Backbone as a ProteinNet text record, in pm:
[ID]
protein_1_A
[PRIMARY]
XXXXXXXXXXXXXXXXXXXXXXXXXXXXXXXXXXXXXXXXXXXXXXXXXXXXXXXXXXXXXXXXXXXXXXXXXXXXXXXXXXXXXXXXXXXXXXXXXXXXXXXXXXXXXXXXXXXXXXXXXXXXXXXXXXXXXXXXXXXX
[TERTIARY]
-1808.7	-1739.5	-1831.3	-1957	-2049.3	-2070	-2077.7	-2094.6	-1973.5	-1853.5	-1731.5	-1727.7	-1764.3	-1766.1	-1866.7	-1984.9	-2088.4	-2043.8	-1980.9	-1935.3	-1825.2	-1727.2	-1615.2	-1657.8	-1761.1	-1805.6	-1868.7	-1921.4	-1983.9	-1897.3	-1779.9	-1690.1	-1603.5	-1601.5	-1523	-1393.3	-1283.1	-1153.9	-1100.4	-1136.5	-1089.3	-1157.1	-1284.2	-1357.4	-1328.5	-1307.6	-1280.4	-1160.1	-1038.2	-919.9	-897.5	-963.2	-948	-1085.2	-1108.5	-1234.2	-1202.4	-1261.5	-1252.1	-1391.5	-1400.8	-1530.2	-1547.6	-1655.9	-1694.9	-1823	-1806.9	-1921.2	-1954.7	-2076.3	-2115.6	-2123.4	-2070.8	-2081.5	-1946.5	-1940.8	-1815.5	-1793.5	-1668.6	-1632.5	-1517.6	-1528.8	-1426.4	-1376	-1248.2	-1194.8	-1251.5	-1283.9	-1334.4	-1277.3	-1246.4	-1205.7	-1326.6	-1342.6	-1452.3	-1395.9	-1465.9	-1427	-1458.3	-1358.4	-1378.4	-1445.9	-1527.8	-1589.6	-1483.3	-1503.4	-1410.5	-1422.9	-1308.9	-1309.3	-1298.7	-1233.5	-1211.6	-1242.9	-1303.8	-1333.5	-1220	-1124.1	-1012.3	-882.2	-769.8	-641.5	-608.3	-540	-500.8	-351.2	-300.3	-161.8	-156.9	-52.3	-26	83.3	47	137.2	191.8	322.1	386.7	394	328.9	323.8	424.2	506.5	609	658	785.2	842.2	818.3	816.7	804.2	694.9	592.6	483.1	414.2	366.5	293.3	163.8	111.6	-11	9.6	134.3	162.7	145.4	114.2	80.9	-68.6	-105.8	-246.9	-283.1	-396.7	-449.3	-523.1	-489.1	-550	-561	-647	-654.5	-518.6	-482.7	-355.7	-379.8	-303.5	-315.6	-274.7	-329.9	-295.7	-146.5	-82.1	59.3	69.6	156.2	178.2	246.3	250	319.7	461.9	511.3	643.6	754.3	854.9	970.3	1050.4	1139.6	1224	1290.9	1284.6	1350.6	1270.3	1146.9	1063.4	928.4	860.1	724.7	636.6	507.1	411.2	364.1	368	329.1	204.6	109.1	-7.2	39.1	54.6	112.6	11	53.7	-31.5	14.5	144.1	198.6	322.8	342.6	463.3	529.8	657.8	731.3	773	729	772.7	874.8	987.6	1097.7	1116.7	1202.1	1232.2	1286.5	1362.4	1416	1301.9	1191.3	1077.2	1011.5	1005.1	949.1	1037.8	1169.9	1262.2	1249.1	1230.8	1213.2	1091.7	975.9	853.2	866.3	933.6	948.6	1055.3	1129.3	1233.1	1360.5	1380.6	1497.3	1605.2	1581.5	1680.2	1776.8	1907.9	2004.1	1999.4	2010.5	2007.8	1866.7	1855.6	1725.2	1708.3	1632	1614.2	1513.6	1451.2	1348.6	1216.3	1119.8	987.7	993.9	905.5	906.2	860	905.7	867.9	954.6	980.4	1054.1	1027.6	1025.1	1003.9	856.8	832.6	693.9	683	561.2	526.9	400	385.7	266.2	265.2	191.1	176.4	203	266.2	292.9	159.6	143.7	21.1	43.6	167.4	203.6	352.6	384.4	523.9	554.1	489.7	500.9	645.4	728.5	865.9	963.2	915.9	1005.2	974.5	1052.7	1030.7	927.9	874.5	771.6	634.8	543.6	410	310.6	204.9	101.9	43.6	33	-18.5	90	213.3	322.6	351.2	368.7	400.6	546.2	570.5	705.7	721.2	846.1	875	1010.2	1034.4	1162.3	1150.2	1223.3	1224.4	1159.2	1062.9	990.7	1008.4	956.2	958.8	828.3	837.2	719.5	604.9	627.7	522.4	410.1	403.1	290.2	167.9	134.7	27	-27.2	-138.5	-195.3	-109.1	-43.9	43.8	172.6	284.2	414.3	506.4	605.5	709	812.3	868.2	979.6	1067.1	1192.5	1282.3	1234.6	1247.4	1203.8	1295.9	1401	1492.9	1430.9	1311.5	1247.7	1224.5	1210.8	1177.5	1287.5
-3310	-3400.6	-3441.1	-3468.5	-3507.1	-3392.9	-3269.2	-3154.5	-3140.8	-3153.9	-3143.6	-3253.8	-3373.5	-3484.1	-3457	-3407.8	-3377	-3263.3	-3160.2	-3046.4	-3089.6	-3162.3	-3203	-3301.1	-3377.2	-3473.6	-3403.7	-3283.1	-3214	-3100.2	-3081.1	-2973.2	-3021.9	-2947.6	-2980.9	-2900.4	-2962	-2893	-2844.5	-2908.4	-2863.8	-2732.9	-2718.2	-2597.1	-2482.7	-2514.6	-2413.5	-2458.7	-2425.2	-2471.6	-2401.9	-2287.2	-2214.2	-2185.8	-2237.5	-2213.7	-2186.2	-2082.1	-2053	-2070.2	-2139.8	-2163.5	-2068.2	-1995.4	-1908	-1966.5	-2042.4	-2116.7	-2227.2	-2229.6	-2330.2	-2270.2	-2147.4	-2077.4	-2074.9	-2129	-2123.5	-1985.3	-1940.1	-1815.3	-1844.9	-1793.1	-1815.8	-1681.8	-1674.1	-1546.9	-1514.8	-1389	-1342.9	-1205.8	-1182.2	-1050.2	-980.6	-853.2	-773.9	-652.8	-605.5	-480.1	-366.7	-287	-171.3	-60.4	18.1	130.2	232.8	298.4	402.9	522.1	567.5	684.5	813	802.7	919.5	881.9	972.3	947.9	997.5	1067.7	1122.6	1060.1	1086.8	1029.6	1065.7	974	993.2	967.4	1007.7	978.9	946.9	875.8	847	943.3	1039.8	1148.5	1125.6	1145	1133.5	1271.8	1288.3	1418.4	1433.1	1337.5	1345.5	1206.3	1193.6	1062.8	1028.7	902	857.8	755.5	750.5	654.6	629.7	507.4	474.2	554.8	599.2	680.7	815.6	853.1	980.2	973	854.9	839.2	861.6	949	980.2	973.1	912.7	908.7	1038.8	1104	1232.5	1247.4	1338.3	1363.1	1410.3	1362.5	1403.7	1523.3	1631.3	1744.8	1702.3	1768.2	1737.4	1763.2	1673	1691.7	1774.9	1873.9	1947.4	1855.9	1896.2	1813.8	1783	1666.4	1627.7	1716.6	1744.3	1819.4	1736	1799.9	1731.9	1609.1	1498.9	1376	1291.7	1332.7	1256.9	1227.6	1130.2	1094.9	1090.3	1103.5	1080.1	935.9	862.2	721.5	703.2	630.1	587.2	464.6	480.4	376.3	265	141.9	24	-61.5	-55.5	-134.2	-64.8	-76	-20.4	-127.6	-109.3	-198.5	-123.2	-171.7	-113.2	-206.9	-151.7	-228.8	-193.7	-270.2	-244.2	-102.7	-56.5	80.6	182.1	156.2	247.4	249.2	133.2	127.5	207.9	187.2	265.3	414.3	448.3	587.6	648.4	582.5	634	644	547.4	547.5	645.8	705.3	800.6	734.7	608.7	534.2	519.1	572.2	562.5	679.2	654	763.2	864.5	991	1095.3	1120	1190.6	1218	1128.2	1020.1	928.8	976.8	1092.8	1140.3	1073.3	1086.7	1027	874.9	806.5	660.2	610	492.6	431.1	480	396.7	435	333.1	205.5	99.6	96.7	88.6	88.4	21.9	-6.5	-51.7	18.8	46.2	114.4	134.9	236.2	267	415.1	444.9	584.9	655.9	768.8	847.6	973.4	1026	1142.9	1132.6	1104.7	1090	1158.3	1272.2	1342.2	1377.4	1402.1	1444.6	1327.5	1205.8	1089.8	991.1	886.6	781.3	678.4	697.8	609.1	656.8	565.2	605.6	586.1	661.3	653.5	512.5	455.6	319.9	214	250.4	153.1	114.8	-15.2	-64.2	-36.9	13.9	46.5	6.5	-6.5	-26.9	34.2	61.4	119.6	199	308.7	394.6	526.6	568.7	691.7	792.6	909.5	1015.7	1011.3	969.2	959.7	881.6	753.6	679.1	626.5	671.5	631.2	715.9	713.1	796.1	730.9	781.3	729.7	764.8	881	924.5	978.1	952.4	996.1	1022.8	1105.9	1130.4	1018.5	986.9	893.1	934.8	894.2	923	852.9	918.1	859.7	748.1	721.2	612.1	474.8	471.6	344.8	257.6	314.1	236.8	164.2
2502.2	2411.8	2296.6	2326.2	2219.8	2121	2171.8	2083.4	1992.4	2047.1	1966.6	1862.2	1897	1801.3	1690.9	1726.2	1627.7	1535	1591.4	1511.4	1416.2	1465.9	1382	1273.7	1296.5	1194.9	1074.5	1093.5	979.9	926.5	981.6	938.5	823	714.5	595.5	598.6	641	655.6	521.6	412.6	281.4	241	275.5	239.5	336.9	464.7	567.7	650.3	605.1	677.6	811.8	834.8	961.1	1019.8	1139.4	1208.7	1355	1409.3	1552.2	1610.5	1721.3	1784.2	1901.2	1901.3	2011.6	2069.3	2175.9	2229.3	2130.7	2082.6	1983.5	1843.6	1828	1699.6	1627.2	1504.3	1428.9	1367.3	1365.1	1298.5	1203.6	1080.7	978.7	927.1	888.4	837.9	700.2	679.3	550.7	520.2	394.4	349.3	289.3	321.8	269.8	200	100.6	37.2	133.2	160.1	247.2	168.2	232.9	160.9	124	10.9	-30.5	63.6	112.7	199.7	119.1	3.2	-81.2	-225.3	-297.3	-438.6	-527.5	-469.4	-545.1	-494.1	-560.4	-516.7	-371.3	-303.9	-164	-147.6	-32.4	3.2	152	191.2	331	373.7	454	491.2	632.2	650.1	780.8	844.2	959.3	1025.7	1139.5	1159.6	1263.4	1295	1312.9	1343.7	1490.4	1519.9	1657.8	1680.8	1592.9	1610.5	1477.2	1460.2	1337.9	1326.8	1439.8	1439.6	1371.7	1347.2	1282	1130.3	1078.2	936	920.2	828.6	809.2	661.3	632.2	496.4	469.9	358.3	325.5	174.6	128	-16.5	-69.1	-186	-247.5	-339.2	-316.5	-408.9	-550	-648.8	-788.2	-810.5	-881	-914.3	-1041.3	-1042.7	-1167.6	-1269.2	-1395.8	-1494.5	-1447.7	-1482.4	-1431.5	-1486.1	-1402	-1450.9	-1551.7	-1621.5	-1721	-1659.8	-1731.1	-1688	-1590.9	-1561.1	-1468.9	-1532.3	-1472.8	-1514.4	-1390.4	-1410.9	-1303.6	-1318	-1207.4	-1208.4	-1123	-1175.9	-1097.8	-1019.2	-889.6	-804.1	-783.2	-806.7	-787.4	-669.9	-637.4	-525.8	-473	-343.1	-282.7	-197.8	-175.2	-87.4	36.9	151.3	277.4	339.9	377.2	431.6	578.4	645	784.8	801.7	704.1	705.8	716.1	645.2	649.1	787.1	851.5	987	1081.5	1073.3	1156.8	1127.5	1002	961.1	1030.9	1021.5	1080.8	1233.2	1293.5	1438.8	1487.1	1392.7	1431.5	1479.6	1444	1490.1	1383	1265.1	1157.4	1171.4	1164.3	1182.5	1068.2	1102.1	999.8	950.3	839.5	778.9	657	669.2	557	453.4	475.2	382.7	412.1	322.6	347.3	338.8	411.8	405	268.9	236	109.3	-4.3	-98.6	-219.1	-328.9	-294.1	-393	-433.3	-561.9	-607.7	-743.8	-780.6	-914.4	-955.9	-1083.6	-1130	-1279.1	-1321.9	-1463.9	-1485.9	-1596.8	-1630.5	-1651.9	-1583.3	-1593.2	-1677.1	-1672	-1751.8	-1780.9	-1904.4	-1942.5	-2073	-2094	-2221.8	-2257.2	-2156.5	-2184	-2174.9	-2197.5	-2187.9	-2299.3	-2303.5	-2403.2	-2356.7	-2234.5	-2181.6	-2226.4	-2249.9	-2290.4	-2174.9	-2177.1	-2075.1	-2073.9	-1954.5	-1939.2	-1933	-1963.8	-1959.4	-1814.6	-1791.2	-1657.2	-1625.6	-1503.7	-1458.6	-1312.8	-1270.1	-1128.8	-1099.5	-973.8	-935.5	-808	-802.8	-685.9	-722	-641.9	-668.4	-556.8	-578	-477.6	-399.2	-276.4	-187.7	-251.8	-283.6	-353.3	-263.7	-137.2	-53.2	-89.9	-217.3	-271.1	-397.4	-444.7	-569.6	-690.1	-684.8	-792.9	-734.6	-804	-754.9	-873.8	-850.9	-952.7	-946.3	-1061.9	-1072.6	-1189	-1183.6	-1294.5	-1420	-1533.4	-1660.7	-1704.9	-1631.1	-1665.9	-1640.3	-1585.1	-1549.8	-1671.5	-1789.1	-1907	-1957.6
[MASK]
++++++++++++++++++++++++++++++++++++++++++++++++++++++++++++++++++++++++++++++++++++++++++++++++++++++++++++++++++++++++++++++++++++++++++++

């Protein structure tokens, strides 16, 4: 009891709102920068439905120039929905295609569209669980 009283008297709840005590040692949550695993673009590839372990991070092959009516987008954020979880687990009826569709990013190659490189876009892309993905040029 005396140790708890002494510890709580010097603990600043405003500076550290979450503390877990392991014996007499305080532990606080911290975010760290993870080391880069790849120096080049990557994608999250689904190798079979049925388990989340079937998603694997791998180098992304270079995308050829976009076909007519599409742009290449440098993906900055994706939205994963419950539908995507069901998809990966193999519980979604029919063939839902690859997981993920909602994304936000910047045009990386839009030579055949009215969008310019670097323009921010969002919408639905083709397999955007990657550093770069195709999207319809209608995003602009």
